[in-house]
N, C-alpha and C positions, 0 to 999 in steps of 0.2 A: 060259357060265360062271357066270351068276347063277342061271339057271334050273336048272342042275346042283346048285348049292349048295341051292337051294330044295328040290329032290327029296330031298336028303340030309337034310335037316332038317324036312321038312314036317309029319311026324306030326300034331299037333293044331294046325297053323299057323293063325293068325287074321288077319283083315284089318288090323287096326291095325299089323300088323308091316312091312307093305310099301310104305307111302306115301313113304319117302325116296327109295327107287331110282326110282320113276317120275318124280319130280319132277327128277331129275338127268338121266335120259334124254330128257326132251322139253324141256331147257332150251333158251332161245333167247336168253339174256342175253349180254351183251358183257363181264360181270363174271368173269373166269376166278378160279378157287380159287387161292389161293397155293401156290407151288411146293413149301413144306414141310408142305402138307396131305396126309400120307401115314399109314396105318396102321401103327402102332409098338408096339402093345399085346402082352403076353405072355399066355399060359395063366394065369399066376399073378395077373396085374392083374386078371383076370375076377373073382376071388373076393374082391377087397379093395375097400373102399369108393373108389368113383369119386373122390370130393373128394380122398382122400389119394393115389391115383395120379398124378392129374393135377397135384397141388401139388408133387410129387416131380419132374416133369418140366418145371415152369416155367409150368404152367397152360395147356398149349395148347388148342386148340379140341379137345373130347372127340370131336366127331363125325369129326374128323380122325384123331385118336389110336387111337380104338376101331374105325375102319371095318374092320379086318382081323378084328375079333371077331364082328361080329354083321352078317348080310347086309343088314338093314335100317337099320342105321345108316351112312348116306351122305351127306355134305355135298353141298348143292345150290349151283350157280352162278347159278340163277335169281333175279333180284332181285324180281321181281314175285311177291309172296305170294299173289295171285288165281291166278296160273298155277301155283304150286307146289301149291296146294290142289286145283285142278280137275284137274291131271294124275294126281294120287293117286288120286282118285276114279274117274276115267275109266279108269286102268289096272287097278284092283281089279274094276271092272264088266265089263271086257273079258277077264279071266283066268279060265280055265275051273276053276280050283282055288278061287277065291273066289266066282264067281257062274256060275250056268247059262248057257250060251251059245246063241244070242244074247241078250244082255242085252235084257228088254223091260220097260220102265216099267209099273206097276200089275199086274204078273203075279203078285206074292207074296200070301201070306195075310196077315190082319191078325194083329197080336200085341199083347200087353200086357206091359211089365215090372212086376214088384212086388218092391220092396226098401226099404232105407233112405232112399230118395228119395220114397217113396210110390207111387203108380201113373203110368205114362206109356204110350200106345199109340202104333202107327203103322198105317195103313191097308193098307200092303202091304210085307211083307218080300221085296223083290225079288232079293236076294242073300244068301248066305250071311254074308258079312262084315258085313251089316247088324246081324246077331243081337248081335253085340257092340259094334260101332263107334257105333252110334246110341245105346246107353245110356252107353258110354264118354263121348262128347262131351257127352251131356245131364247126366250127374252133375258135368262141370266147369263147365257154363254156357257151353260154347263153340259151341254151335249157334248159328245167327242168330235174332234175336229173344230171345236171353237176355241175359246181362248185359255180353258185350263190346262195345265201340263199334266196330261194323263199318266205319264211316268210315275209321278209323285203317289199315285192310288195304293202301289204296295209298300209305301213307307208311311206307317200309321202317324206317326209324330209330323211329319212334313205335310201329310194332308190335312190335318186337324190346323195346323198352322197356315195353310192355303184357306182353309174355310174361314179363318179369322180375318184374313186380308180380303176376302170376297166378301165377307158381312160389312167391313168397314167401308168398302167401296161402294156397297149398296147403301148404306146410310148416308154417306157424302153425296150420293146422287140423288137420293129421294128425301132425305132430311125427315124422317118419321119423328114427330113429337112423341114423348113418352106415353102420352095419355092415347095415342093410337095403337100402342103396342100392348095389348092386353089378351089374355086368354079368351074372354068372352068376345071380343071382336073378330079374333081368328076363328072361333066356333061359328059365329052368326054368319060371316061372310061364305064359310066354306059349307059345313053340312047343315045349319039352320035355314038358311034363305037360299043357299044354292046359287048365290050371286056370281061366284066365280066361275063356276061350270055353264051357267047361264050366257055369261059375257063371253066365255070362250067359245061357245057354240055360235052365238050371233056372229062373233068375229070370222066366221066361215062363210058370210054372206057379204060381198063386197059394199052392199048397201044398208048394212047394219047401222042403226041410228047410235047405238051405244056399246061398241065392241069393248071387250075387257082390256084394261090398259096395262102397261108393263108396270107401272107404279101398283096396281092392285093387285098383281100377280106377286110382286115382292112384298107387299104387305103380309102376305100368308107365310112366305118363308122367314121373313126378318124376326118374327117372336121365336122362332126355332134358333136363329143366331144367339139371341139373347138368353135363352133357356140353356143352350148347351152346344159349344161348337162340336164336340166329339159326337154326341149323340143325336143333334140336330142338323146342323148346317154341314157337316162333313158327311153324314149319312146320307142326306138329299143330294149332295154332289154327286156321291157313289151312285145312288139310284138313277140321276140323270144321265151318267156315263154310260150305266148298262142298259137304260131305256132306249137309246138312240144316237143317231149321229147327224152330222151334216155331210152330205154326200159331195165328194170333190167333183169337180169338171163338169158342173151344171151351169147353165146359162143364168138360171136364178135360183136363189137358195131353195134347197130341197132337204126334207128329213128324211133319213132312212130308219129304218128299224129291223130286229132279227138278223138274218144272215145278209141283208143289205149292208151291215157294219162289220168291220173287223172286230174279233174277240179281243177282249183285253188280255 
């Protein structure tokens, strides 16, 4: 069912789209999702501001309400954010649409991303989804050894509260208009046009005319902020924490992955 939907939508699918699915499939938590957590959105809802649509329906959890609209908007009953994040990374590393199989750490080429964040590199681009997800997480400051207080990830309530602060800071920085934050736009920029993936790949060339911008990357995650702090933003933060880290002691910023990073 899910993989068939992916095949229909795959086009220019990128890694950051798939993480919620895996965290639900691999859940071992005892906390079941509420019975009213069902997808109820209409095609017309996708084109309207997320905030407006949810307000009209009593502000339900948006990852419940919109789960029938986007295959990667899926609430998770896993309460341990470390597991949510790691299952997302593991699933994308194990899927042949996002990573050459079998996954082999250290097998990829070194790359550097150039953009409004400056320059940052990684030693090994081991999977296709790393191309955008590493710079995606880096520009938010959500990789390990960036500005998030990693110790909070084991405190469910505190991690969700931190996600709220991160989302507020993002909106203060980028000032997204309500009309920008729709399901339709999120889908178009990600899986339909592939603009995010193309821009992230272009940013690996210092002469790229139109590299991805920090604002364009934030425009993908901010809808998840408005839909659900717990199932959206907090899960995305956990994914980034498990995906990689900024390596200490480097002359210029460098992203580590896998065994290059201390485990959570």
